[in-house]
C-alpha positions as a Markdown table, in Angstrom:
| # | Residue | x | y | z |
|---|---|---|---|---|
| 1 | Met | 9.5 | 1.7 | 26.1 |
| 2 | Ile | 7.0 | 2.0 | 23.2 |
| 3 | Ser | 4.0 | 4.1 | 24.0 |
| 4 | Val | 0.7 | 3.3 | 22.4 |
| 5 | Ser | -2.7 | 5.0 | 22.1 |
| 6 | Ile | -5.9 | 3.2 | 21.0 |
| 7 | Val | -8.9 | 4.7 | 19.2 |
| 8 | Asp | -11.8 | 2.3 | 18.8 |
| 9 | Asp | -15.5 | 2.4 | 19.7 |
| 10 | Glu | -15.6 | -1.3 | 20.7 |
| 11 | Lys | -15.1 | -1.0 | 24.5 |
| 12 | Glu | -14.3 | -4.7 | 25.1 |
| 13 | Leu | -11.7 | -4.8 | 22.2 |
| 14 | Arg | -10.2 | -1.5 | 23.3 |
| 15 | Glu | -9.7 | -2.6 | 26.9 |
| 16 | Ser | -8.4 | -6.0 | 25.8 |
| 17 | Ile | -5.7 | -4.5 | 23.6 |
| 18 | Ala | -4.8 | -1.9 | 26.3 |
| 19 | Thr | -4.5 | -4.7 | 28.9 |
| 20 | Phe | -2.3 | -6.8 | 26.6 |
| 21 | Val | -0.1 | -3.9 | 25.7 |
| 22 | Asn | 0.4 | -2.9 | 29.3 |
| 23 | Gly | 1.2 | -6.5 | 30.2 |
| 24 | Ser | 3.9 | -6.8 | 27.5 |
| 25 | Pro | 7.5 | -5.9 | 28.4 |
| 26 | Gly | 8.6 | -2.7 | 26.6 |
| 27 | Phe | 5.1 | -1.5 | 25.8 |
| 28 | Arg | 2.8 | 0.9 | 27.5 |
| 29 | Cys | -0.7 | 2.1 | 26.7 |
| 30 | Val | -0.8 | 5.9 | 27.4 |
| 31 | Ser | -4.4 | 6.6 | 26.3 |
| 32 | Ser | -7.5 | 5.1 | 24.7 |
| 33 | Tyr | -10.5 | 6.8 | 23.1 |
| 34 | Ser | -13.9 | 5.6 | 22.1 |
| 35 | Asn | -14.3 | 8.0 | 19.2 |
| 36 | Ala | -12.3 | 10.1 | 16.8 |
| 37 | Glu | -13.7 | 13.4 | 18.0 |
| 38 | Ser | -12.2 | 13.0 | 21.5 |
| 39 | Ala | -9.0 | 11.5 | 20.2 |
| 40 | Leu | -8.2 | 14.2 | 17.6 |
| 41 | Pro | -7.4 | 17.1 | 20.1 |
| 42 | Ala | -5.9 | 14.9 | 22.8 |
| 43 | Leu | -3.5 | 12.6 | 20.9 |
| 44 | Pro | -0.9 | 15.3 | 20.1 |
| 45 | Ala | -0.5 | 15.9 | 23.8 |
| 46 | Asp | -0.4 | 12.2 | 24.6 |
| 47 | Gln | 2.6 | 11.9 | 22.2 |
| 48 | Pro | 2.2 | 8.2 | 21.6 |
| 49 | Asp | 4.9 | 6.4 | 19.5 |
| 50 | Val | 2.1 | 4.5 | 17.7 |
| 51 | Val | -1.6 | 5.0 | 17.4 |
| 52 | Leu | -4.0 | 2.0 | 16.7 |
| 53 | Met | -6.9 | 3.5 | 14.9 |
| 54 | Asp | -10.3 | 1.9 | 14.0 |
| 55 | Ile | -11.9 | 2.9 | 10.7 |
| 56 | Asn | -15.7 | 2.6 | 11.2 |
| 57 | Met | -16.7 | 4.7 | 14.1 |
| 58 | Ala | -19.9 | 6.8 | 14.7 |
| 59 | Gly | -19.3 | 10.4 | 13.7 |
| 60 | Met | -15.8 | 11.0 | 12.3 |
| 61 | Thr | -14.3 | 8.0 | 10.7 |
| 62 | Gly | -10.8 | 6.7 | 11.5 |
| 63 | Ile | -9.6 | 7.7 | 8.0 |
| 64 | Glu | -10.8 | 11.3 | 8.5 |
| 65 | Cys | -9.1 | 11.4 | 11.9 |
| 66 | Val | -5.9 | 10.1 | 10.4 |
| 67 | Glu | -6.0 | 12.7 | 7.7 |
| 68 | Lys | -6.5 | 15.6 | 10.2 |
| 69 | Leu | -3.9 | 14.2 | 12.6 |
| 70 | Lys | -1.2 | 13.9 | 9.9 |
| 71 | Ala | -1.9 | 17.4 | 8.7 |
| 72 | Thr | -0.8 | 18.9 | 12.0 |
| 73 | Asn | 1.4 | 16.0 | 13.3 |
| 74 | Pro | 3.1 | 14.5 | 10.2 |
| 75 | Gly | 5.5 | 12.4 | 12.3 |
| 76 | Met | 2.7 | 10.6 | 14.1 |
| 77 | Gln | 2.7 | 6.8 | 13.3 |
| 78 | Ile | -0.8 | 5.4 | 12.9 |
| 79 | Val | -1.8 | 1.8 | 12.2 |
| 80 | Met | -5.3 | 1.0 | 11.1 |
| 81 | Leu | -6.9 | -1.8 | 13.1 |
| 82 | Thr | -10.1 | -2.8 | 11.3 |
| 83 | Val | -12.5 | -5.5 | 10.0 |
| 84 | Tyr | -12.4 | -4.1 | 6.5 |
| 85 | Glu | -10.5 | -5.9 | 3.8 |
| 86 | Asp | -11.8 | -4.1 | 0.7 |
| 87 | Thr | -9.2 | -2.4 | -1.5 |
| 88 | Asp | -10.9 | 1.0 | -1.5 |
| 89 | Gln | -10.7 | 1.3 | 2.3 |
| 90 | Ile | -7.1 | 0.2 | 2.4 |
| 91 | Phe | -6.0 | 2.8 | -0.1 |
| 92 | Lys | -8.0 | 5.5 | 1.5 |
| 93 | Ala | -6.4 | 4.8 | 4.8 |
| 94 | Leu | -2.9 | 4.6 | 3.4 |
| 95 | Ser | -3.5 | 7.8 | 1.3 |
| 96 | Ala | -4.6 | 9.6 | 4.4 |
| 97 | Gly | -1.3 | 8.8 | 6.0 |
| 98 | Ala | -1.6 | 5.5 | 7.9 |
| 99 | Ser | 1.6 | 3.6 | 8.3 |
| 100 | Gly | 0.1 | 0.2 | 8.4 |
| 101 | Tyr | -3.1 | -1.8 | 8.1 |
| 102 | Leu | -4.1 | -4.7 | 10.3 |
| 103 | Leu | -7.2 | -6.8 | 10.6 |
| 104 | Lys | -8.9 | -7.0 | 14.0 |
| 105 | Arg | -8.8 | -10.7 | 13.9 |
| 106 | Ala | -5.0 | -10.6 | 14.0 |
| 107 | Asp | -3.6 | -12.3 | 17.1 |
| 108 | Pro | -2.3 | -10.0 | 19.9 |
| 109 | Ser | 1.4 | -10.9 | 19.2 |
| 110 | Ser | 1.0 | -9.8 | 15.6 |
| 111 | Ile | -0.3 | -6.4 | 16.8 |
| 112 | Leu | 2.8 | -6.0 | 19.1 |
| 113 | Leu | 5.1 | -7.0 | 16.2 |
| 114 | Ala | 3.3 | -4.4 | 14.0 |
| 115 | Ile | 3.7 | -1.7 | 16.6 |
| 116 | Gln | 7.5 | -2.5 | 16.8 |
| 117 | Glu | 7.8 | -2.6 | 13.0 |
| 118 | Val | 6.1 | 0.8 | 12.4 |
| 119 | Arg | 8.2 | 2.3 | 15.3 |
| 120 | Gln | 11.3 | 1.2 | 13.3 |
| 121 | Gly | 10.1 | 2.8 | 10.1 |
| 122 | Gly | 8.2 | -0.2 | 8.6 |
| 123 | Ala | 4.7 | -0.5 | 7.1 |
| 124 | Pro | 3.1 | -3.5 | 8.7 |
| 125 | Met | 0.1 | -5.2 | 7.0 |
| 126 | Ser | -1.8 | -8.3 | 7.5 |
| 127 | Ser | -1.0 | -10.9 | 4.8 |
| 128 | Gln | -4.5 | -10.7 | 3.4 |
| 129 | Ile | -4.1 | -6.9 | 3.1 |
| 130 | Ala | -0.7 | -7.1 | 1.5 |
| 131 | Arg | -2.0 | -9.5 | -1.1 |
| 132 | Arg | -4.8 | -7.1 | -2.0 |
| 133 | Val | -2.3 | -4.2 | -2.3 |
| 134 | Val | 0.0 | -6.3 | -4.6 |
| 135 | Gln | -3.0 | -7.4 | -6.7 |
| 136 | Ser | -4.2 | -3.9 | -7.1 |
| 137 | Phe | -0.7 | -2.8 | -8.2 |
| 138 | Leu | -0.6 | -5.6 | -10.8 |
| 139 | Glu | -4.0 | -4.7 | -12.1 |
| 140 | Thr | -3.0 | -1.0 | -12.4 |
| 141 | Thr | 0.2 | -1.9 | -14.2 |
| 142 | Ile | -1.6 | -4.2 | -16.6 |
| 143 | Gly | -4.3 | -1.6 | -17.2 |
| 144 | Thr | -1.6 | 1.0 | -17.9 |
| 145 | Ile | 0.0 | -1.2 | -20.5 |
| 146 | Lys | -3.4 | -1.8 | -22.2 |
| 147 | Glu | -4.2 | 1.9 | -22.2 |
| 148 | Gln | -1.0 | 2.6 | -24.3 |
| 149 | Lys | -2.8 | 1.1 | -27.3 |
| 150 | Leu | 0.2 | -0.5 | -29.1 |
| 151 | Ser | -0.4 | -1.0 | -32.8 |
| 152 | Gln | -0.8 | -4.5 | -34.2 |
| 153 | Arg | 2.7 | -4.2 | -35.7 |
| 154 | Glu | 4.2 | -3.0 | -32.4 |
| 155 | Glu | 2.5 | -5.9 | -30.5 |
| 156 | Glu | 4.0 | -8.4 | -33.1 |
| 157 | Ile | 7.4 | -6.9 | -32.7 |
| 158 | Leu | 7.2 | -7.0 | -28.9 |
| 159 | Gln | 6.1 | -10.6 | -29.0 |
| 160 | Gln | 9.1 | -11.4 | -31.2 |
| 161 | Leu | 11.4 | -9.5 | -28.8 |
| 162 | Ala | 10.0 | -11.7 | -25.9 |
| 163 | Lys | 11.0 | -14.8 | -27.9 |
| 164 | Gly | 14.6 | -13.6 | -28.2 |
| 165 | Tyr | 14.8 | -12.5 | -31.8 |
| 166 | Ser | 17.3 | -9.8 | -32.8 |
| 167 | Thr | 16.4 | -6.6 | -34.6 |
| 168 | Lys | 17.6 | -8.0 | -37.9 |
| 169 | Glu | 15.7 | -11.3 | -37.4 |
| 170 | Ile | 12.5 | -9.3 | -36.6 |
| 171 | Ala | 13.1 | -7.2 | -39.7 |
| 172 | Asp | 13.5 | -10.4 | -41.9 |
| 173 | Arg | 10.5 | -12.2 | -40.3 |
| 174 | Ser | 8.3 | -9.1 | -40.7 |
| 175 | Ser | 9.6 | -8.2 | -44.2 |
| 176 | Ile | 10.5 | -4.6 | -43.1 |
| 177 | Ser | 13.8 | -2.8 | -42.8 |
| 178 | Val | 16.0 | -2.8 | -39.8 |
| 179 | Asn | 15.5 | 1.0 | -39.4 |
| 180 | Thr | 11.7 | 0.5 | -39.4 |
| 181 | Val | 12.0 | -2.1 | -36.6 |
| 182 | Arg | 14.1 | 0.4 | -34.7 |
| 183 | Thr | 11.5 | 3.1 | -35.1 |
| 184 | His | 8.8 | 0.7 | -33.9 |
| 185 | Leu | 10.9 | -0.2 | -30.9 |
| 186 | Gln | 11.4 | 3.5 | -30.0 |
| 187 | His | 7.6 | 4.0 | -30.1 |
| 188 | Ile | 7.1 | 0.9 | -27.9 |
| 189 | Tyr | 9.6 | 2.2 | -25.4 |
| 190 | Glu | 7.8 | 5.6 | -25.3 |
| 191 | Lys | 4.4 | 4.0 | -24.9 |
| 192 | Leu | 5.4 | 1.6 | -22.1 |
| 193 | His | 7.6 | 4.2 | -20.4 |
| 194 | Val | 10.7 | 2.0 | -20.5 |
| 195 | Arg | 14.3 | 2.5 | -21.8 |
| 196 | Ser | 15.4 | -0.9 | -22.9 |
| 197 | Arg | 14.4 | -4.2 | -24.5 |
| 198 | Thr | 14.6 | -6.0 | -21.2 |
| 199 | Glu | 12.3 | -3.5 | -19.5 |
| 200 | Ala | 9.9 | -3.7 | -22.4 |
| 201 | Ile | 9.8 | -7.5 | -22.4 |
| 202 | Leu | 9.4 | -7.7 | -18.6 |
| 203 | Lys | 6.5 | -5.2 | -18.7 |
| 204 | Phe | 4.9 | -7.1 | -21.6 |
| 205 | Leu | 5.2 | -10.5 | -19.8 |
| 206 | His | 3.7 | -9.1 | -16.6 |
């Protein structure tokens, strides 16, 4: 039996989720709260397997509540259930210690699957949220590469690497010595934080 607690200031939604959870085999809603202030001191005693936490509530926000709960109950599994899709809110919630992030418009069966997944050690996210996380990761990676400030010569060598040219071929095409190419490659590896040609090429292509 998976026990669930709900923290949400929308009474109708809170009661609807509780009813659905209690009506599903293998699940039980052990408590529900309309605000973070009342949930914070009570949840540790409730000992739910999973907490469904709203973000935007009057007074203490769900993110603040998660942070405080995880500080004293690091093993507590919390899934954010919210209308927010913006990247900033997503990362604030995950950084605070949330184990998952679902949109309120998710169908009830998806919520049950998410509860099961987080109970098993997973990190459930609505597909829209997962895409935003991946996009943010890609933008950060690309930004990091741009910040390395490769020299024009290093960029030219990296482009030739990506085309499959050998060290000697790059040296001949660039009218420089093989040792000079190797020195440039070492600088490229250091700036991109990689250890091989393959890693450098993959990072460059991404």
